[in-house]
C-alpha positions in Angstrom: 25.8 -10.8 14.8 27.9 -14.3 14.1 31.5 -13.7 13.7 32.2 -16.5 10.7 35.7 -15.7 10.2 36.3 -16.2 14.3 37.7 -19.2 16.5 34.0 -20.2 17.9 31.6 -22.2 15.8 28.7 -20.9 13.9 26.4 -23.5 15.7 27.7 -22.7 19.4 27.3 -18.8 18.3 23.7 -19.6 17.5 22.8 -21.4 20.6 24.2 -18.7 22.5 22.0 -16.1 21.1 18.9 -18.8 21.2 19.6 -19.3 24.9 19.6 -15.2 25.6 16.6 -15.0 23.3 14.9 -18.0 25.6 16.2 -16.5 29.2 14.4 -13.2 28.1 11.4 -13.8 26.2 10.4 -17.2 26.5 8.1 -19.2 28.9 8.1 -23.2 29.9 6.2 -24.8 27.1 6.8 -21.9 24.3 7.9 -22.8 20.9 11.2 -22.3 20.1 12.9 -20.8 16.7 12.4 -23.9 14.3 15.4 -25.1 12.5 14.3 -23.8 8.7 13.8 -20.5 10.9 17.0 -20.7 11.8 19.0 -21.5 8.3 17.1 -18.2 7.4 17.9 -15.9 9.9 21.5 -16.7 10.5 21.7 -17.7 6.8 23.3 -21.0 7.8 22.7 -24.8 6.5 20.4 -27.0 8.4 23.3 -29.0 9.9 24.5 -26.0 11.9 21.0 -25.7 12.7 20.4 -28.5 14.0 23.5 -28.6 15.9 22.6 -25.1 17.5 19.3 -26.7 18.5 21.3 -29.8 20.2 23.4 -28.3 22.2 20.2 -26.0 23.8 18.9 -29.7 24.0 22.4 -31.4 25.6 22.1 -28.5 28.0 17.9 -29.2 29.2 17.2 -26.0 28.1 14.6 -26.7 25.7 13.3 -30.6 24.6 12.3 -31.9 20.8 8.8 -33.5 20.2 9.2 -35.1 16.5 6.8 -33.5 14.2 6.0 -30.7 16.6 8.6 -29.1 17.4 11.3 -27.2 19.9 10.0 -26.5 23.4 11.5 -24.5 26.2 12.0 -26.4 29.7 10.7 -25.4 33.0 13.7 -24.5 34.8 15.1 -27.9 36.3 13.2 -30.1 34.0 15.9 -31.9 30.9 13.0 -33.1 28.6 9.4 -33.8 28.2 9.0 -36.0 30.9 11.2 -34.4 33.3 14.1 -36.8 33.7 17.2 -37.1 31.6 18.5 -40.2 30.4 22.8 -40.3 29.8 24.4 -38.1 27.3 25.5 -41.3 25.7 22.6 -42.4 25.4 21.2 -40.0 23.3 24.3 -40.2 20.9 23.6 -43.6 20.6 19.7 -42.9 20.2 20.2 -40.0 17.7 22.8 -42.1 15.4 20.1 -45.2 15.7 17.5 -42.7 14.1 19.7 -41.7 11.2 20.3 -45.8 10.4 17.1 -46.2 10.4 16.1 -43.0 8.1 18.7 -44.7 6.2 21.7 -41.7 6.3 24.0 -44.6 7.3 23.0 -47.9 5.0 24.5 -51.3 5.6 28.2 -51.7 5.5 29.1 -48.0 6.0 31.1 -46.4 7.8 29.3 -43.9 10.6 31.3 -41.0 11.5 34.7 -41.2 13.4 35.3 -40.7 16.9 36.5 -37.7 16.0 33.7 -36.4 14.1 31.1 -37.6 16.6 32.9 -35.5 20.1 33.1 -32.7 17.5 29.6 -32.9 16.4 28.0 -33.5 19.7 30.5 -31.4 21.9 31.1 -34.8 23.8 33.9 -36.1 25.4 35.6 -38.9 23.4 34.8 -41.7 26.4 31.3 -40.7 26.0 31.0 -41.0 22.1 32.5 -44.5 23.0 30.3 -45.4 25.0 27.9 -44.8 22.8 29.2 -46.4 19.7 29.9 -49.4 22.2 25.9 -49.5 23.1 24.9 -49.4 19.3 27.7 -52.4 19.0 25.8 -54.5 21.4 22.5 -53.7 20.3 23.4 -55.0 16.7 23.2 -51.7 15.0 27.2 -51.1 14.4 30.1 -53.3 13.9 34.1 -52.0 14.3 37.1 -53.0 12.7 39.8 -52.2 15.3 41.9 -49.2 13.3 39.0 -48.6 10.6 35.9 -47.5 12.4 32.7 -48.3 12.9 29.9 -49.5 10.0 26.0 -50.3 10.1 25.3 -53.6 10.1 23.2 -55.8 7.6 19.3 -54.9 8.5 19.2 -58.8 9.3 21.4 -58.1 12.5 19.2 -54.9 13.5 17.2 -55.4 16.8 13.8 -57.0 16.6 
């Protein structure tokens, strides 16, 4: 059971439970419990469920196919095509998708480095590289000592 009062984030506890299930009960290619099912079973928010799946994906245990779900990887497989992009590219891709979905709108500040480090369980330098990539591509701009903001749509890459 989850320790809601402990010092370990709930999403990390849930990812450990799911990892145990995957290794004990599931075969490569099998579907993994959905975010909605995680929410119901563990009585957590959607963001917590999403983070738990993200941990498993970052560890190469599962991959997600948009519109289909999350599936168990074969041992040594890092994704649906068996190759793994650097983690900072993964973070940048997720932020890019959030911008495209209007989760972050033009001139709105994106989460801070500290928030992204916490959200992704990544090193600060990894998060900085992700933001730098988004800046190079034109998705965000940064203001020293203030943060990074979503660029106006007309500045987004074609």
